[in-house]
BASE-645347 format. One record per atom (N, C-alpha, C, CB): x, y, z. Coordinates in steps of 0.1 Angstrom, whole numbers, plus 2048, in hexadecimal, padded with zeros to 3 digits. Glycine has a CB too. Layout:
N
XYZ;...
// end
This chain:
495
1A49E78FA;1A59E48EC;1999E98E4;1A69D58EB;18E9EB8EA;1829EF8E2;1849FC8DB;1779F08EC;18DA048E0;18FA118D9;194A108CB;199A1A8E1;19BA058C8;1A0A038BA;195A038B0;1A89F68B9;18A9FD8B3;17F9FC8A9;178A098A7;1769F18AE;17AA128B1;174A1F8AF;179A278A3;175A288BC;185A2389E;18CA2A893;188A23886;19BA2A895;181A18886;17DA1287A;172A1B874;177A0487C;173A1D867;16AA26860;15CA2085F;16FA2A853;151A2885D;144A2285B;144A18850;13AA2D859;14CA1B845;14CA1283A;152A0483E;155A1882F;15CA04846;1629F884B;1589F0854;16F9FA853;1519F785C;1469F1864;13C9EB85B;1409FB86E;1389F2851;12F9EC847;1349DF841;12C9F683C;1419E083E;1479D4837;1489C8841;1559D8832;1499CB84E;14A9C0857;13D9BB85D;1539C5863;1329C1859;1269BF860;11F9B185F;11C9C985C;1209AA854;11999E852;12199384D;10E9A1849;11F987852;12697B84E;11D96F84D;132978857;11097184B;10696684D;10795C842;0F996B84E;10A960836;10B95682B;119953826;10295B81F;12195E826;12F95C823;136968828;132959814;143967829;14B97282D;14A97F824;15A96F82F;14697C818;14698780E;13898D80C;14C983801;12E988812;12198D810;11D99681B;11698180E;11B9A2818;1179AC823;10D9B681D;1249B3828;1019B5822;0F79BF81D;0ED9C1828;0F09BA810;0F19C7834;0E89CA83F;0DD9D383B;0EF9CF84B;0D19D183F;0C59D983B;0C69E783F;0B99D283F;0CD9EA84A;0CD9F7850;0DA9FF84B;0CD9F785F;0E19FA842;0EEA0083E;0EBA0A832;0F89F6839;0F4A13831;0F3A1D826;0F6A15819;0FDA29828;0F0A1A80E;0F3A13801;100A177FC;0E8A177F7;105A0F7F3;112A127ED;112A207E6;117A087E3;106A237E0;105A307D9;107A3B7E3;0F7A317D2;101A3A7EF;103A447F9;111A457FE;0F9A42805;117A3A800;125A39805;12EA407FB;129A2B809;12CA3D7EF;135A427E4;130A4E7DD;138A367DB;128A567E4;123A627DD;12DA6E7DE;116A667E3;136A6E7E8;140A797E9;14EA737EC;13BA827F5;157A7B7E8;165A767E9;16AA757F8;16FA807E2;164A7E800;168A7D80F;164A70815;161A88816;158A6B811;154A5E816;15CA52810;145A5B812;160A54804;169A4A7FE;177A4A805;16BA4C7EF;17CA56807;189A5680E;188A5081C;18DA6580F;17DA52823;17BA4B830;17BA3C82E;16EA50836;175A37824;175A29821;183A2481E;16BA26815;18BA2B817;198A27814;1A0A27821;19FA3180A;19EA31829;1A5A31836;1A1A2483F;1A1A3D83E;195A2083E;191A14845;197A08840;182A13844;199A07833;19F9FC82C;1AE9FA831;19F9FD81D;1B5A06832;1C3A05836;1C4A03845;1CAA12832;1BBA0884D;1BBA0685B;1B99F785F;1B1A0E863;1B29F0856;1B09E2859;1BD9DA858;1A69DC850;1C89E0852;1D59D9852;1DA9D7860;1DE9E1849;1D69E086A;1DC9DF877;1D29DF882;1E69EA879;1C59DF87F;1BB9E088A;1BA9D3892;1AD9E4884;1B59D489E;1B49C98A7;1A79C28A6;1B69CE8B5;1A79B58A6;19C9AC8A7;1919AE89C;1959AF8B4;1969B0890;18C9B0885;1869A3883;1939B4878;18D998885;18898B882;18498388F;19298387B;18698989A;1839828A7;18698A8B3;18C9758A7;1909888BA;19398F8C6;19E9898CE;18798F8CF;1AA98A8C8;1B69838CE;1C298D8CE;1B99768C7;1CB98B8D7;1D79948D7;1E198F8CC;1DE9948E4;1DD9858C4;1E59828B8;1DD9858AC;1E89738B8;1D398E8AD;1CB9928A1;1CB9A18A0;1BC98D8A3;1D69A6899;1D89B4898;1DD9B7889;1E29B98A2;1D89AF880;1DB9B3872;1E79AB86C;1DD9C1871;1EC9B1861;1F69AB859;2029A7861;1FA9B484E;2069AF86A;2139AB872;21099F87B;2179B787A;20499C87F;202990886;20498487E;1F399088C;200984871;203979868;211978864;1FA97A85B;218984862;22698485F;22E97D86B;22B99285E;22A980877;23197A882;22F96B883;22D981890;223967880;22095987F;228952875;21195787B;22A958869;23295185F;241950863;231959852;24695A86A;25495886E;25594E879;259966873;24C94E882;24C94488D;24A936888;241947898;24593487C;243927876;24F92486C;23692686E;25992D86C;26492B864;27092586C;26993885D;27C926866;28892086C;28F929875;29191B861;28E936874;29793F87A;293947886;29B94886F;28794688B;28294D896;27F9448A2;276956892;2839478AD;28293F8BA;27A9478C4;29093B8BF;2719408CB;26A9458D7;2729428E3;25B9408D8;27594C8EB;27E94A8F7;278941901;2819588FD;26D945907;26693D911;25793D90E;26994191F;24F935916;241934913;23A942915;23B92A91D;23E94A91F;237957921;228955923;23B960916;22195E91C;21395E91D;20C955913;20D96C91C;21494F90B;20F945902;20B9498F4;20393F908;20B9568F1;20795B8E4;2109558D9;20696A8E3;20B9508CF;21294A8C3;21993D8C6;21C9558BE;2199388D2;22092C8D5;21B9208CD;21F9298E4;20E91F8CB;2089158C3;20B9178B4;1F99148C5;20C9238B0;2119268A2;21F9208A0;21093589F;2289248A9;23691F8A9;2369108A9;23D9248B5;22D9098B0;22C8FB8B1;2248F48A5;2278F78BE;2208FC89C;2198F7890;20B8F0893;2228ED889;2048F589D;1F78F08A0;1EC8FA89E;1F78EB8AE;1EF90789E;1E591189D;1DE912890;1EA91E8A1;1E6912885;1E1914877;1D7909873;1EC91586D;1D88FD87A;1CF8F2876;1C28F287E;1D68E587A;1BF8FD885;1B28FE88C;1A9907884;1B490489A;19D902881;19490A878;189911880;18D90086F;18991188D;17F917895;181926896;17E9118A3;17792E89B;17993C89D;18393E8A8;16B9438A0;18994A8A8;19394E8B2;1A09488AF;18E9498BF;1A39438A3;1B093E8A0;1B5945893;1AF92E89D;1C2943891;1C994C887;1C394A879;1D7948886;1BF93D875;1BA93B868;1AC943866;1B892C865;1A5943871;19894B870;19A95A86F;18F94787C;1A495F877;1A796D877;1AB971869;1B2970881;1B496A863;1BA96E856;1AF96E84B;1C5965852;1A796384B;19D962841;19396E842;195955842;18F97184E;18597C84F;18B98984B;18097C85E;19798C850;19D99984E;1A099B83F;1AA99A856;1A6992838;1AA99382A;19D995822;1B2988825;19398C824;18798D81C;17F99A81F;17E98181F;18199F82B;17A9AC82E;1819B7826;17A9AF83D;18F9B7825;1969C081D;1929BF80E;1A59BF81F;1919B380A;18D9B17FC;17F9B77F9;18D9A27F8;1769B5803;1689BB801;1699CA800;1609B680D;1719D0809;1729DE808;1789E37FB;17B9E4814;1839DC7F7;1899DF7EA;1809DE7DF;1969D77E8;1779D47DF;16E9D27D4;1649DE7D4;1669C57D6;15F9E27DF;1569ED7DF;15C9FA7DA;1509EF7ED;1689FC7DF;16FA087DA;171A087CB;17DA0A7E0;1759FC7C5;1789FB7B7;16B9FC7AF;17F9EE7B4;1609F67B4;1549F47AC;14BA017AC;14C9E87B1;14CA097B7;143A147B8;149A227B7;13CA137C5;156A237B7;15CA307B7;159A397AB;16CA2F7B9;156A327A0;153A3A794;146A43796;151A31788;13EA3F7A0;132A477A3;134A537AC;128A3E7A8;140A567B0;143A617B9;143A6E7B0;151A5F7C0;13AA767B3;137A827AB;142A8D7AC;12AA887AD;148A8E7B8;152A997BA;160A947BA;14EAA07C7;163A897B3;171A847B2;175A867A4;171A757B6;182A897A2;188A8B795;18BA7D78F;195A93795;18EA7D782;191A7077C;19EA6A782;193A7276D;1A8A73785;1B4A6E78C;1B2A69799;1BEA7A78C;1A9A6F7A1;1A6A6A7AE;19FA5C7AD;19CA737B6;196A5A7A4;190A4D7A2;19AA4379E;184A4E798;1A3A46795;1ADA3C791;1B6A3879D;1B6A42786;1BAA427A5;1C2A3F7B1;1BBA367BA;1C6A4C7B8;1AEA387BD;1A6A307C6;1A5A227C1;198A367C8;1A2A217B4;1A1A147AE;1AEA0C7AE;19CA1579F;1B9A137AC;1C6A0D7AC;1CAA087BA;1D1A167A7;1C7A107C4;1C9A0B7D2;1C09FF7D6;1C7A177DC;1B4A007D1;1AB9F57D4;1B09E87CE;19D9F87D0;1B49E87C1;1B99DD7BB;1C69D87C1;1BB9E07AC;1CF9E17C5;1DB9DD7CC;1D89D67D9;1E39E97CF;1CE9DB7E1;1CB9D47ED;1C49C77EB;1C19DD7F5;1BC9C67E1;1B59B97DE;1C09AF7DA;1AB9BB7D2;1C99B27D1;1D49A97CD;1DC9A57D9;1DD9AF7C3;1DF9AE7E2;1E79AB7EE;1E09A17F7;1E99B87F6;1D39A37F9;1CB99A801;1CA98C7FB;1BD99F803;1C898B7EE;1C797E7E7;1D49777E7;1C29807D9;1DF97E7E6;1EC9787E7;1EE9717F4;1F79837E5;1EB9787FF;1ED97280C;1E396680F;1EC97C817;1D796880B;1CD95D80C;1D2951804;1C0961807;1D79537F8;1DC9477F0;1E79407F7;1E094C7E2;1F09487FD;1FC942803;1FA93C811;20794D804;1F0941818;1ED93B825;1E492F824;1E694682E;1DB92E81A;1D192381A;1D591980F;1C4929817;1E091A809;1E59107FF;1F49117FF;1DF9127F1;1FA9067FA;2099077F8;20D9117EE;20E8F97F3;2199137EC;21E91E7E2;21991B7D4;22D9207E3;21A9257CC;2159247BE;21A9197B6;2179317B7;2289187B5;22E90F7AB;22C9017AF;23D9127AA;2268F97A5;2238EB7A7;2158E97AD;22D8E57B0;20F8F47B1;2018F37B7;1F78FB7B0;2028F77C6;1FA8FE7A3;1F190779C;1E390279B;1F790978E;1E18F579B;1D48EF799;1CD8EB7A6;1D48E478F;1D48ED7B1;1CF8EA7BE;1C48F47C2;1DA8E97C9;1BC8F07CC;1B18FA7D1;1B79077D6;1A98F47DB;1B29127D1;1B691F7D5;1AD9247E0;1B79297CA;1A89317DE;19F9367E7;19493D7DF;1A69417F1;1889407E5;17E9467DD;1829547D9;1719477E5;17E9587CC;1819657C7;17596D7C5;1899637B9;1759797CB;16A9827CA;16E98F7C4;1639847D7;1679947BA;16A9A27B5;15E9AB7B7;16D9A17A6;1539A57BD;1479AD7C0;1409A47CB;13E9AF7B4;1369AA7D1;12E9A37DB;1269987D4;1249AD7E2;12498D7DC;11D9827D7;11497D7E2;1279767D2;1099767DE;0FF9717E8;1019637EC;0F19737E2;10A95C7E5;10A94D7E8;1189487EB;1069467DD;1229517EB;13094C7ED;1359457E1;1309427F9;1429427E1;14893C7D5;1519317D9;1519477CE;1559287CF;15E91D7D2;16C9217D3;15C9127C7;1759187D6;18391B7D7;18A91E7CA;18A9107DF;1859187BF;18D91A7B2;19A9147B3;18E9297AF;1A49197AB;1B19147AC;1BB91E7B0;1B590E79E;1C791A7B3;1D29247B6;1D592C7AA;1DF91C7BA;1D592679E;1D792E792;1CC939790;1D7925786;1C0936793;1B5940792;1B994C79B;1A893A797;1BD9497A7;1C19547B1;1CC95D7AB;1C494F7BE;1D69567A6;1E295E7A1;1DE966795;1EE95579F;1D596078C;1D1968781;1CA975785;1C795F778;1C2974790;1BB97F795;1C598979B;1B197B7A0;1CF9857A2;1D998D7A8;1E099579D;1E39857B1;1E598E793;1EC994788;1E499E781;1F298A77F;1D799B77E;1CF9A4777;1CD9B177F;1C199E774;1CB9AF78C;1C89BB795;1D59C4796;1C59B67A3;1E19BE797;1ED9C6798;1F09CC78B;1F89BD79D;1ED9C6780;1F09CC773;1E79D8771;1ED9C1768;1DB9D7774;1D29E3773;1D59EE77D;1C39DE775;1D99EA789;1DC9F3793;1E99FB78F;1DF9EC7A0;1F29F4789;1FE9FB784;1FBA0677A;2089F177E;1F2A04771;1EEA0E767;1E7A1976E;1E5A0875D;1DEA16777;1D6A2077E;1DEA29787;1CBA1A786;1E8A2478D;1F0A2B797;1FCA32791;1F5A227A2;1FFA2F784;20AA3677E;208A4577D;20CA3176F;211A4D782;210A5B782;209A6178E;209A60776;204A58797;1FCA5D7A3;206A5E7AF;1F0A547A6;203A677B7;20BA697C4;202A647CF;210A777C6;208A607DA;200A5C7E6;202A667F1;204A4E7EA;1F9A677FB;1FAA70806;204A6C810;1ECA7180D;206A5E811;210A5981B;213A4B817;20CA5B829;21DA4581E;221A3781C;216A2E821;22EA34822;20CA33828;201A2B82C;1F9A25821;1F8A34835;1FAA2C815;1F2A28809;1FAA207FF;1ECA34803;1F4A187F8;1FAA107ED;1FCA1A7E1;1F1A047E8;208A1A7DC;20BA227D0;211A197C5;215A2E7D3;216A1F7BA;21CA187AF;227A0F7B4;221A217A4;230A147BC;23CA0C7C0;237A007C8;245A147C9;22DA017D0;2289F67D8;2229EB7CF;21D9FA7E2;21A9F07C5;2149E67BB;21F9DF7B4;20B9EE7B2;22A9E67B0;2359E07A9;23C9D67B2;23F9EA7A4;23D9DA7BF;2439D17C9;23B9C47CB;2459D87D6;22E9C67CB;2259BA7CC;2269B17C0;2179BE7CE;2279B77B5;2299B07A8;2369A87A9;2299B979C;2409AE7AE;24D9A77AF;24C99B7B9;2589B07B4;24599D7C4;2449937CE;23C9877C9;23D9997DB;23198A7C1;2299807BB;2309787B1;21C9867B5;23897F7A8;23F97979E;24A9707A4;246983795;2509747AF;25A96B7B5;25495E7BA;2619727C1;24895F7BF;2419537C4;23D94A7B8;2349577CC;23A9507AD;2369497A1;242943799;22D951798;24E94779D;25A944796;25B94A788;25C934795;254955787;25595D77A;26196777C;248965777;26D96177A;27996977E;27B976776;28596077B;279977769;27B984762;27198E768;278982754;26598B76A;25B995770;25F99977E;24D98F770;26398F786;267992794;27399C794;26B98679B;27D99A78B;2899A278B;2859B0786;29499C782;27D9B177C;27A9BE776;2729C6780;2729BC769;2689C0786;25F9C878F;2669CB79C;2529C1791;26E9C37A1;2769C67AD;27E9D27AB;27E9BA7B2;2859D379F;28D9DE79C;2859EB79B;2959DC78F;2799EA794;2719F6793;26C9FB7A0;2659F278A;2689F17A9;2629F57B6;26C9FC7BF;25D9E87BC;2789F97BF;2829FE7C8;287A0C7C4;28D9F57CA;284A107B8;289A1D7B3;283A287BC;285A1F7A4;28CA327C0;287A3D7C8;288A3A7D7;279A407C5;28CA2E7DB;28EA2B7E9;29DA297EB;286A1E7ED;2A2A2D7F7;2B0A2B7FA;2B1A21806;2B7A387FE;2BCA1A806;2BFA11811;2C3A1881D;2CAA0680C;2C0A13829;2C3A19835;2D2A19837;2BCA12841;2D8A2383E;2E5A23842;2E6A1A84F;2EAA32845;2F2A16853;2F4A0F85F;2EDA1686B;302A0C862;2EFA2386C;2E9A2A877;2DAA29877;2EEA38877;2D4A2B86B;2C6A2A869;2C0A1C86C;2C1A2E85B;2C8A12868;2C3A04869;2C3A00878;2CC9FA862;2CCA05880;2CCA0288E;2C5A0B897;2DBA01893;2BEA15892;2B6A1F899;2A9A1889D;2B4A2C892;2A3A1D8A8;296A178AC;28BA198A1;291A1E8B9;28DA23899;282A2688E;284A1D882;282A3488B;28FA15881;292A0E874;287A0786F;29EA05877;2809FF877;2759F7872;2679FB878;2789E8876;266A0687E;25AA0A885;255A18882;25CA09894;25BA1E878;257A2B873;257A2B864;260A37878;24CA2E85D;24BA2E84F;254A39848;23DA3084A;25AA42851;263A4C84C;271A45848;266A56856;273A3884B;27EA31847;280A32838;27EA2384C;28CA34833;28DA35824;28AA2881D;29BA3A821;28BA1D824;288A1081D;279A0C81E;290A06824;271A13826;263A0F827;25CA1381A;25DA15833;256A0A814;24EA0C808;23FA0E80B;250A017FE;23BA06815;22CA06818;22BA01827;2249FD80F;223A0882E;221A0483C;214A0B842;22DA07845;211A0884E;206A0F855;20CA1985F;1FDA0585D;207A2685D;20BA30867;201A2F872;20AA3F860;206A2B87E;1FDA28889;1FFA33894;200A1A88F;1F4A3A896;1F5A458A1;1F3A3E8AF;1E9A4F89E;1F8A458B9;1F7A408C6;1E8A3D8CA;1FCA4A8D0;1DFA458C5;1D1A438C8;1CBA378C1;1C9A4F8C4;1D2A328B7;1CDA268AF;1D5A198B2;1CEA298A0;1E0A1B8BB;1E8A0F8BE;1E0A048C5;1F4A138C6;1E49F88C2;1DC9ED8C7;1E39E68D4;1DA9E28BD;1EC9EE8DA;1F19EB8E7;1F79DD8E8;1E69ED8F2;1F39D58F1;1F99C88F3;1F69BF8E7;1F39C18FF;1EB9C18E0;1E89B98D4;1EF9C08C8;1D99B88D2;1FC9C08C8;2039C78BD;2109C08BA;2069D68C1;2169C28AF;2229BC8AB;22D9C08B4;2269C189C;22E9CC8B8;2399D08C1;2389CB8CF;23A9DF8C2;22C9C88D4;22A9C28E1;2309B48E0;21B9C18E4;22F9AD8D5;23499F8D3;24299F8D0;22C9988C9;2489AB8CC;2569AB8C7;2609B38D0;2569B08B9;25C9BF8D4;2659C88DA;2649C78EA;2629D78D6;26F9C38F0;26E9C28FF;26D9CF906;27B9BB904;2709DA8FF;26F9E8905;2619EC907;2779F28FC;2579E6900;2499EA902;2449E590F;2419E58F7;24A9DB915;2449D5921;2389CB91D;23F9DF92A;2379C8910;22D9BF90B;2319B190D;2299C28FD;22B9A8904;22D99A905;23B996903;2249938FC;24399D8FB;2519998F9;25999B905;2579A28EE;2559A490E;25C9A791A;25899D925;25A9B591F;24D995922;24898C92D;24B97D929;23998E92E;25797B923;25C96E921;25B969913;254965929;25497090A;25396C8FC;25B9738F3;24496D8F8;2689768F7;27197D8EE;2739748E1;27F97F8F5;27497B8D6;2769758C9;2859768C5;26D97B8BE;28B96A8C2;29A96A8C0;29D9648B3;2A09628CC;2A99688AE;2AE9628A2;2B59558A6;2B896B89A;2B694B89D;2BD93F8A0;2CC9428A0;2BA934896;2D493B8A8;2E293C8A8;2E793889A;2E89338B3;2E192E894;2E5929887;2E593487C;2DC91E882;2DB93D87D;2DB948873;2E3953878;2CC94D871;2E3957884;2EB96288A;2FA960887;2E9963899;2FE953888;30D950886;311952877;31094288A;30795386E;30B955860;30B96485C;30194E857;30896D866;30997B863;31897F866;2FF98386C;31E98685D;32C98A85F;32D99386B;332990852;338992872;33A99B87E;33A9AA87B;346997885;33E9AD86E;33E9BB86A;3319C0864;34A9BD860;3279B7864;31A9BB85E;3129C1869;3139AE859;30D9CE866;3069D5870;2F99CE874;3029E386B;2F49C586C;2E89BE870;2EA9B487C;2E39B5864;2F69B187F;2F99A988B;2F49B0897;3089A688C;2F39BD897;2EF9C58A2;2E09C58A4;2F49D48A1;2D99BE89B;2CA9BE89C;2C59B38A6;2C49BC88F;2CF9AC8AC;2CB9A18B5;2D59A28C1;2CC9938AF;2D199E8CD;2DA99F8D9;2E69968D7;2D299C8E5;2F299B8D9;2FE9948D7;2FF9888E1;30A99D8D8;30297C8DD;3039718E6;30D9748F1;3079648DF;30A9718FE;313974909;310981910;321973904;30898990A;304996910;2F6997914;3079A2906;2EE98D912;2E098D915;2DD98E924;2DA981910;2D1992927;2CB993935;2BE98B935;2C99A2939;2B898B941;2AC983942;2A1989939;2A7984951;2A0996938;29699C930;29A99D921;2929AA935;2A799E91F;2AC9A0911;2B799490F;2B39AE90F;2B298890C;2BB97D90C;2C397D8FF;2B397090C;2CE9748FF;2D69738F3;2CD9708E7;2E09678F5;2D19768DC;2CA9748CF;2BC97B8CE;2C99658CC;2B89828D8;2AB9898D8;2AB9938CD;2A898F8E5;2A09958C7;29F99E8BB;29F9AD8C0;29299C8B3;2A69B58BA;2A79C48BC;2A39CB8AF;2B49C88C1;29E9C48A5;29B9CA898;28F9D2898;29B9BF88D;2849CD89F;2779D389F;2759DA8AD;26C9C989C;2769E78AD;2759EE8BA;26D9FB8B7;2839F18C0;2659FF8C1;25DA0B8C0;267A178C0;253A0C8CC;263A218B9;26CA2D8B8;26FA348C5;265A378AF;265A348CE;267A3C8DB;260A348E6;261A4A8DA;268A2E8EF;263A268F9;25AA2D903;26EA1F901;25BA3B904;253A4390C;244A43907;258A5190E;243A418FA;236A408F3;235A328ED;233A4B8E8;235A288F6;23AA1A8F2;231A138E7;23AA128FE;225A188E5;21DA118DB;21CA178CD;20FA0F8E1;221A238CC;220A2B8BF;22BA268B6;220A3A8C2;228A1E8AD;232A198A3;22BA14897;23AA0D8AA;231A1688B;22BA1387E;22EA0487B;230A1C873;2269FF872;2299F186C;22D9F285E;21C9E986D;2379EA85A;23C9E984C;2359DD845;24B9E884C;2329DF839;22D9D3831;2359D1824;21E9D682C;23E9DA821;2479D9816;2539E2818;2409DC808;25F9DC815;26B9E4817;2749E280B;2729DF824;27B9EC807;2849EC7FB;28E9E17FB;28B9F97FA;2939DD807;29D9D3808;2989C6802;2A19D0817;28B9C3804;2859B77FE;2869B77EE;2769B6802;2859C37E9;2859C47DA;2939C17D5;2819D27D6;29D9C67DC;2AB9C27D8;2AD9B37D8;2B69C97E1;2A89AD7E2;2A999E7E3;2A19977D9;2A59997F1;29599B7D6;28D9957CB;2949967BE;27F99B7CA;2999A27BB;2A09A47AE;2AC99B7AD;2A49B37AD;2B499B7B8;2C09927B7;2BD9847B5;2C89947C4;2B397F7BD;2AF9707BB;2AA96D7AE;2A596D7C6;2A19767A9;29B97479C;2A5974790;29097E799;2AF97C791;2B997D787;2C2970788;2C2989789;2C696C794;2CE961796;2C8954791;2D295F7A5;2BB953792;2B494778E;2B294677F;2A6946794;2B5950777;2B3950769;2BE94A761;2B195E764;2CA948767;2D5943760;2DC94D757;2D1937758;2E994E759;2F1957751;2F0965755;2EC956743;2E9968761;2E8976766;2EE977774;2D997A766;2F896F777;2FE970784;30497E787;309966785;30A98477D;31199177F;30699B782;319995773;2FB99A77B;2F09A477D;2E99A178B;2E59A2772;2E999578F;2E399279C;2EB9977A7;2E198379D;2F89977A5;30199C7B0;3009AB7B3;30F9997AD;2FB9B27A9;2FA9C17AB;2F09C57B6;2F59C779D;2E39C07B5;2DA9C47C0;2DE9BD7CD;2CC9C07BC;2E39B17CD;2E79AA7D9;2F29B27E0;2EC99C7D6;2FC9B67D9;3079BE7DF;3039CC7E3;3139BF7D5;2FA9D27DC;2F59DF7DF;2EF9DE7ED;2EB9E57D5;2E79D47EF;2E09D37FC;2E99CF807;2D59C87FB;2F19C5806;2F99C0811;3059CA814;2FF9B280E;30A9D180A;3159DB80D;30F9E6815;31A9E07FF;3029E9814;2FD9F381D;2FD9EF82B;2EE9F7818;2FE9E282E;2FF9DD83C;30D9D983F;2F59D183D;3159D5835;3229CF837;32B9D482C;3229C0838;3319E082D;3389E6822;3439DD81B;33F9F2826;3499D4822;3539CB81C;34E9BF815;35D9C7827;3419BE814;33A9B280E;33D9B27FF;32B9B2811;33F9A67FA;3419A37EC;33B9967E8;3509A47E7;3349957DD;32F9897D8;3359857CB;31F9897D6;34198B7C8;34798A7BB;34B97C7B8;3549937BB;34E9747C2;3539667C0;34795C7BF;35C9627CC;33B9617C0;3309587C1;3299577B3;32695C7CB;32594B7B0;31D9497A3;31593D7A5;326948797;30B93B79C;30392F79C;2FC92C7A9;30C923799;2FC9207AD;2F591C7BA;2FA9237C6;2F590D7BB;3079257C6;30D92C7D2;30893A7D3;31D92C7D0;3069417C7;30194F7C8;2F294E7CC;3029557BA;2EB9457C7;2DD9447CB;2DB9417DA;2D59397C3;2E49387DF;2E39357ED;2E79417F6;2ED92A7F1;2F09497F1;2F49567F8;2E89607F8;30095C7F2;2E19617ED;2D696A7EC;2CB9667F6;2D096B7DE;2C89597F7;2BE954800;2C295580E;2BB9457FD;2CF954811;2D495681F;2D2965823;2E3952820;2D696E81A;2D597C81D;2C698081E;2DB985812;2BD979817;2AF97C818;2AA978826;2A797480E;2AF96C82B;2AB968839;2B0972843;2B095A83C;2BC977842;2C298184B;2BA98E84A;2D1983849;2B999383E;2B49A183D;2A59A1840;2B69A582E;29D99783C;28F99883E;28A99084A;288992832;29398D853;28F986860;28498E867;29B984869;27A98786A;26F98D872;26599586A;27599687C;26699585D;25D99D854;25399584D;2659A584A;251988851;24698084C;249976841;23C989848;25597483E;25896B832;25D95D835;263972829;25E95A842;26494D846;25D941840;26494C855;250940843;24893483E;24693682F;23B933846;24394282A;24094481C;24C93F814;23C95281A;258942818;26493E810;26692F811;270946815;26392981C;26491B81D;25B914813;26191682B;24F91A812;245914809;2499177FA;23791A80B;24D9237F7;2509267E9;25C91F7E4;2519357E6;26691C7ED;2729157E9;2719067E9;27D9197F3;2659017ED;2628F37EC;26A8EB7F7;2668ED7DF;26C8F2803;2748EC80D;26A8E7819;27E8F6813;26F8DE821;2698DB82D;26F8E4838;26B8CC830;2688E4844;26E8EA84F;27A8E3854;2638EB85B;2858EB858;2918E585C;2978EE867;29B8E3850;2928EE873;2968F787D;2A38F1884;28B8F8888;2AD8FA886;2B98F588D;2B68F489C;2C58FF88A;2BC8EA8A2;2BA8E88B1;2C78EA8B8;2B38DB8B3;2C78E98C5;2D38EA8CD;2D48F88D3;2DF8E68C5;2DF8FA8DA;2E19078E1;2DF9138D8;2EE9088E8;2D791D8DB;2D59298D3;2CB9278C8;2E292D8CE;2C691B8C6;2BC9188BB;2AF9148C1;2C290D8B2;2A790D8BA;29A9098BE;29B8FE8C9;2919048B3;2928FF8D3;2918F58DD;2998F98EA;2978E88D8;2998F08F4;29E8F3901;2AC8F9900;29F8E6909;2AE904908;2A6909913;29B91390E;2AE91091D;29A915901;28F91E8FC;2829168FC;2939228EE;27791D8F9;26A9168F8;26B90B8ED;25F9208F5;2659008F0;2668F48E7;25C8F68DB;2648E78EE;2608F78CF;2568F88C4;24F8EB8C1;25D8FD8B8;2558E08C6;24E8D38C4;2518CC8B6;2408D48C5;2528D58AC;2548D089E;2618D7898;2488D2895;26A8CF893;2768D488E;2788D287F;2828CD895;2728C787A;2738C586B;2668C0866;27E8BA868;2648C3859;2588BE852;25C8BB844;24C8C9852;2548B483D;2568B282E;2528BF827;24F8A6828;2568C081B;2528CB812;2438CA810;2598CC805;23C8D580F;22D8D680C;2258CF817;22B8CF7FF;22A8D0823;2238CA82E;2158D1830;22B8CC83B;20A8C9832;1FD8CF834;1FD8D9840;1F38C4836;2068D7849;2068E0855;20A8EE851;20F8DB85F;20F8F0845;2138FE840;20690683C;21C8FD833;1FB8FF83C;1EE906837;1E5909843;1E78FD82E;1DF915842;1D491984B;1C8910846;1D192884A;1C090D850;1B390784D;1A8911849;1AE8FF85A;1A090D840;19491583C;18C916849;18C90F830;18892284D;180924859;17391C858;17C93285B;16F915863;16390D863;157915860;162906871;157922865;14B92A863;14992E854;14B93786B;15492E84D;15393083E;14D924837;161934838;15291883B;14D90B836;13E90A839;1558FF83B;13A90E845;12C90D84A;123916842;12B90F858;12892283E;11F92D839;12092F82A;122939841;12B92B824;12D92D816;12692180E;13C92E812;11B924808;114919801;11B9127F6;10791E7FB;1269197F1;12E9137E6;13A90B7EB;13291E7DD;13B9097F8;1469017FD;1418F6806;15090A805;1488EB806;1448DF80E;14F8DB817;13F8D4805;14D8D2821;1598CD829;1648C8820;1548C3832;1618C3814;16C8BE80C;1768C9807;1668B7800;1728D5809;17B8E0805;1858E4810;1728ED802;1848DD81B;18D8E0826;19B8DC823;1898DA833;1A58E3827;1B38DF825;1B68D382E;1BD8EB829;1C08CB829;1C38BF831;1CA8C283E;1CD8B6829;
// end
């Protein structure tokens, strides 16, 4: 595993070097100055590469096979939702997350500590890129604008996830404690502020990033571009229940992307190669940079021989599977009941697979997909009242690509909204929205039990229902942050 860190750029190592006063204060005496780092465009490009590689690098915040970047938190959110089942105990990874005990641990080596460290390190890198790139002497104005736009997009992305992991969803919690906001290095740390403060920062960053990235092209889907910023704006607006903005930006973001054909959707590359026509943003992961057993595909794809093949297969619930029409191609993304084997049990996921099992660890990660934008647009329109016909257009466009005979013509009002939310659960299964949607919809956990669902003979999750806004939905503030941030006290800890 040590080889993964060899690919971290010197700038990333600089950013990770010090945590003695707070996670955001880093000024080692032997480090190059910002002026030196940002004197040439090649050095800046290396720093950008480091920022993006932190999306999938191993053990940035600790050293665990459940610490491999964004996809590790996405998997956590789905395991804490209603629709994903762990087959058996296996090697134990994520079992405490599934049982709702891991996120409540504030010590090092746990998921809440991993996430806090990684996101704030990305924010630190984004701040440096944004604040110092104007001093690069051999960069054009357009290059500087592109770098600033990417930095702001990454900062907004990180703050969005921090806000959602360490507090309940936005609506109704605007004045609750948020998370510290940094736009530059500080020597003393900052207080939590409010949720509203965080969202104000996110919207300001995305608004400016949209202007900066307009008319710019990107080298690959590894980078944030205008469509990604617009997609993030749609995702944020949906969480805020700003329906007009969510619908408008989701429509903007999906322009230029095409939905996968049934053959593309069921191919091994569907969710593991950024060449997919639906992939808007992801990490291109070379074989030399793969994090092996500490990776999303190790935990998901039985073909890798990783943890999923060692008893921890991830399965859809029978309750959700049964709601997928038999003629819907998405039914093929899970093992058909009655056809399973010991290694590939009934309801096992087949959605996330490496492109080539002979090179079993080389596979890309997705962070945004066009299908999500269709669903955001449909939901946001349906919630505005009087726009049911408009809402059915993106809904039908998406589902017909999976199930040509599909029609939502008879649906309106609450029935239409319920259908959109059902299609969201089916389409985005395993992509990190399980717990986040429970929170934003003001729901409690409600896991189905019985044959094919949660519990015996599958691994027992221990918890099946919760009230809405349960404190167990929240990650704990890491103890080392409370200990070292002079502006925070034990009273700032989540319940």
